[in-house]
C-alpha positions in Angstrom: 115.6 165.7 117.2 112.1 164.4 116.4 110.6 166.0 113.2 106.9 166.9 113.0 105.3 167.8 109.6 102.4 170.1 109.7 100.5 170.1 106.4 97.9 172.3 104.8 94.6 170.5 104.1 92.9 170.7 100.7 89.3 171.1 99.4 89.3 167.4 98.2 86.8 165.2 100.2 85.9 161.6 100.1 82.2 160.7 100.7 82.9 157.7 103.0 85.1 157.6 106.1 88.7 157.6 104.9 92.2 157.8 106.3 93.2 161.5 106.3 96.2 161.1 103.9 93.8 159.7 101.2 90.8 161.9 102.3 92.6 165.1 101.2 94.0 163.8 98.0 92.2 164.8 94.7 93.0 165.1 91.1 93.0 169.0 91.2 95.0 169.4 94.5 98.4 168.9 93.1 100.2 170.7 95.8 98.8 168.7 98.7 99.2 165.5 96.6 102.8 166.2 96.3 103.3 167.0 99.9 101.7 163.8 100.9 103.9 161.8 98.5 107.0 163.6 99.8 106.2 162.7 103.4 105.4 159.1 102.5 108.7 158.8 100.6 110.4 159.6 103.8 108.4 157.4 106.0 107.1 160.4 108.2 103.3 159.5 108.1 103.2 158.8 111.8 104.7 162.2 112.6 102.6 164.4 110.2 99.4 166.3 110.8 96.9 168.1 108.5 95.8 171.6 109.7 92.3 172.4 108.9 90.4 175.7 109.7 87.1 174.0 109.7 86.6 173.4 113.4 90.4 174.3 113.9 91.3 170.6 113.7 94.8 169.0 113.9 94.4 165.7 112.1 97.0 162.9 112.0 97.7 161.3 108.6 96.4 158.0 109.7 93.2 159.3 111.4 89.9 158.3 109.8 87.8 161.3 108.8 84.1 161.4 108.0 83.0 163.6 105.2 82.3 167.3 105.9 81.5 170.1 103.4 84.0 172.7 102.2 83.5 176.0 104.0 83.3 179.0 101.6 83.6 181.5 104.6 86.6 183.8 104.4 89.1 183.2 107.3 89.5 186.2 109.6 92.8 187.4 111.2 91.4 186.4 114.6 90.7 182.9 113.5 94.3 182.6 112.1 95.7 183.8 115.5 93.4 181.5 117.5 94.3 178.5 115.4 98.1 179.4 115.6 97.7 179.3 119.5 96.0 176.0 119.3 98.7 174.5 117.2 101.4 175.9 119.6 99.6 174.3 122.5 99.6 171.0 120.6 103.4 171.3 120.0 104.2 172.2 123.6 102.7 168.8 124.7 105.7 166.9 123.2 108.2 165.9 125.9 111.0 167.3 123.8 110.6 170.2 121.4 110.4 168.9 117.8 111.8 170.3 114.6 108.8 171.6 112.7 108.3 171.1 109.0 105.8 173.7 107.7 104.1 172.6 104.5 101.5 175.3 104.6 100.5 178.7 103.1 100.7 182.1 104.6 97.3 181.8 106.2 98.9 179.5 108.8 102.7 180.2 108.7 102.6 184.0 109.4 100.8 183.8 112.7 102.3 180.4 113.7 106.0 181.4 113.0 105.7 184.3 115.4 104.8 181.9 118.2 107.4 179.4 117.2 110.2 182.1 117.3 108.8 183.2 120.7 108.9 179.8 122.2 112.2 178.7 120.7 111.1 176.1 118.2 113.4 175.3 115.2 111.4 175.1 111.9 111.5 175.1 108.2 109.1 176.6 105.8 108.9 174.6 102.5 108.4 176.3 99.2 108.1 179.7 101.0 107.5 182.7 98.7 106.8 180.3 95.7 103.5 181.0 93.9 100.9 178.4 94.4 101.0 177.0 90.9 104.7 176.3 91.1 104.7 174.7 94.6 104.1 171.2 93.1 107.3 171.5 91.1 109.3 172.2 94.2 108.0 169.1 95.8 108.7 167.0 92.6 112.4 168.0 93.1 112.3 167.1 96.8 110.8 163.8 95.9 113.4 163.1 93.2 116.1 163.9 95.7 114.6 161.4 98.2 114.6 158.9 95.3 118.2 159.5 94.7 119.0 159.1 98.4 117.2 155.8 98.5 119.0 154.6 95.4 122.3 155.7 96.9 121.6 153.6 100.1 120.6 150.6 98.0 123.7 151.0 95.9 125.8 151.3 99.0 124.2 148.2 100.4 124.9 146.4 97.1 128.5 147.6 97.1 129.1 146.3 100.7 127.6 143.0 99.7 129.9 142.8 96.8 132.9 143.7 99.1 131.8 140.7 101.3 131.8 138.4 98.3 135.5 139.5 97.7 136.6 138.4 101.2 138.6 135.3 100.5 139.8 136.3 97.0 139.7 132.8 95.5 138.7 131.9 91.9 135.5 130.4 93.2 134.6 133.6 95.1 135.6 135.6 92.0 132.9 133.7 90.0 130.3 134.8 92.7 131.4 138.4 92.7 131.3 138.6 89.0 127.7 137.3 89.0 126.6 139.8 91.6 128.3 142.5 89.7 126.7 141.7 86.4 123.2 142.3 88.0 123.7 146.1 87.8 127.1 147.1 86.3 125.9 150.6 85.3 126.1 151.9 89.0 129.9 151.4 89.2 132.7 153.8 88.5 135.0 153.2 85.4 137.9 151.9 87.6 135.6 149.3 89.1 134.2 148.2 85.8 137.8 148.0 84.4 138.8 145.8 87.3 136.0 143.5 86.9 136.5 143.1 83.1 140.1 142.2 84.1 138.8 139.8 86.8 136.6 138.1 84.3 139.4 137.6 81.9 141.7 136.1 84.5 138.8 133.9 85.7 138.4 132.4 82.4 142.2 132.0 82.0 142.2 130.2 85.3 139.4 127.9 84.4 141.1 127.0 81.0 144.5 126.6 82.6 143.1 124.4 85.4 141.5 122.2 82.7 144.8 121.9 80.9 146.6 121.1 84.1 144.3 118.4 85.1 144.6 116.9 81.6 148.4 116.9 81.9 148.2 115.5 85.4 146.0 112.5 84.2 148.5 111.8 81.4 151.4 111.8 83.7 149.6 109.5 86.2 148.6 107.1 83.5 152.1 106.8 82.1 153.5 106.4 85.8 151.0 103.7 86.6 152.0 101.8 83.4 155.6 101.8 84.2 156.9 98.7 86.2 159.2 100.9 88.3 156.9 103.9 88.7 157.3 103.9 92.4 160.9 104.8 92.1 160.1 107.9 90.0 157.3 108.9 92.4 159.8 108.8 95.3 162.3 110.9 93.4 159.6 113.4 92.5 158.3 113.7 96.2 161.9 114.2 97.4 162.4 117.0 94.9 159.2 118.7 95.9 159.3 121.3 93.1 160.1 121.3 89.5 163.4 123.2 90.0 164.3 120.6 92.8 164.5 117.8 90.1 167.7 119.5 88.7 169.4 119.8 92.0 171.8 116.8 91.3 172.7 116.5 87.6 173.8 112.9 87.8 170.6 111.7 89.5 168.4 113.7 87.2 170.3 112.1 84.2 169.6 108.7 85.6 165.8 109.2 86.0 165.5 111.1 82.8 167.1 108.2 80.9 165.0 105.5 82.7 161.8 107.5 82.8 162.2 109.8 79.9 158.6 109.8 78.7 157.0 109.8 82.2 159.4 112.6 83.4 158.5 114.8 80.5 154.9 114.5 81.2 155.5 115.4 84.8 157.6 118.4 83.8 154.8 119.4 81.4 152.3 119.1 84.2 154.2 121.2 86.5 154.6 124.0 83.9 150.8 123.9 83.5 150.4 124.1 87.3 152.5 127.2 87.3 150.2 128.9 85.0 147.2 128.0 87.2 149.0 129.5 90.3 150.0 132.7 88.3 146.3 133.1 87.4 145.2 132.6 91.0 147.7 135.2 92.1 146.3 137.7 89.6 142.8 136.9 90.7 143.8 137.6 94.3 145.5 140.9 93.4 142.5 142.1 91.3 140.0 141.2 94.0 142.1 143.0 96.7 142.2 146.1 94.5 138.4 145.9 93.9 137.7 145.7 97.7 139.6 148.9 98.3 137.8 150.7 95.3 134.4 149.5 96.3 134.9 150.7 100.1 136.4 154.1 99.2 134.2 155.3 96.3 131.1 157.3 96.9 128.1 155.4 95.6 126.3 158.4 93.9 125.7 162.1 94.3 122.3 163.6 94.8 121.1 166.5 92.7 120.4 169.9 94.4 116.8 170.7 94.9 115.3 173.5 92.9 113.0 175.8 94.7 112.9 178.0 97.7 112.8 176.8 101.3 113.5 178.7 104.5 114.9 177.4 107.7 114.5 179.2 111.0 116.4 178.8 114.2 119.0 176.3 113.0 121.4 176.4 110.0 120.6 174.4 106.8 122.1 171.4 106.8 138.4 160.6 92.9 141.1 159.1 94.2 142.3 155.7 92.7 144.1 153.5 95.2 147.1 151.3 94.2 147.1 148.3 96.6 150.2 146.8 97.9 151.0 143.4 96.1 149.9 140.7 98.5 152.3 138.1 99.5 151.3 134.5 98.4 152.8 131.3 99.8 152.8 128.7 97.2 152.6 125.3 98.8 153.8 122.2 97.2 150.8 120.5 95.9 152.2 116.9 95.5 150.5 114.4 97.5 152.2 111.5 99.3 149.9 108.6 98.7 151.6 105.2 98.6 151.2 103.0 95.5 149.8 99.6 96.3 151.7 97.7 93.5 149.3 96.7 90.9 150.1 98.1 87.4 146.6 99.4 86.8 146.2 101.2 90.1 146.4 104.9 89.5 148.8 106.8 91.7 147.2 110.1 92.5 149.7 113.0 92.8 147.0 115.6 93.6 144.1 115.1 95.9 142.6 118.5 94.5 143.6 121.7 92.9 143.0 125.1 94.5 
């Protein structure tokens, strides 16, 4: 349902032709200033209208007004009733009955509400029965609530972007997610913060372990390339496929261990380091999976209740931590199968790359 805001005008005036929402703002018109700010905060300027007894005018927020003097004449009951009828006629011109927000005093609302009830309009009187001096405070709370809603929306968008950065759950994406999280860590719940701290720790472990693994691989490849029969050991390693597979046949392992003791030791050391890398990758995957669930399920924030009195007519006023299932991870054999070309100084690369 479309919402229409009807706003009381003030005694503020601008000497030059000015847009209405600025024309009626003034340093001593605190209530009207706050109403305008509240409507702007919600993006309702195009559906908001000032009500002015001088000429019984209904003025849109973006309409340009020329200066006119403030009338000191007392408003009579007949004038109030006549203006109420004019406002009703204006509202009846909409194709569909709008919901009416009344940001006015009793000089307008008393007569108008009788007609709204008679014609079946839904409406809400803001700061009804609140003394004039306290009305700005009611709107300050309303504005604060709108700010909280906007912050909540932005937080939600940020959380969803963060969830998207966790999509593939790889160490590289973990680095991206950590950078995005660190732009504003204060908005997240303790469980999310704890998980990100754990993720940062394992990302660092993965980086250090990968560096150690690459160093061990280079040392093994250098030793293998220096051995005259290095191709024989390479074939044995490729047939075994895994570190555990080397020990399948005791006699064969003993043969290679005796002939290639130094080279085989370096290969075993490299495979142990590779296992640490795979373990860190698995932990990163698990943590990112858990974070995705936490970020999708947690509420971004809660808005504070508005202080003050409002009245609505015709229509009524309007921590669980998840333990994710451990993901299954298939560890593929990372040994390459590049052929050695024969020269002693040609490096035989066992890995094209590391995850």
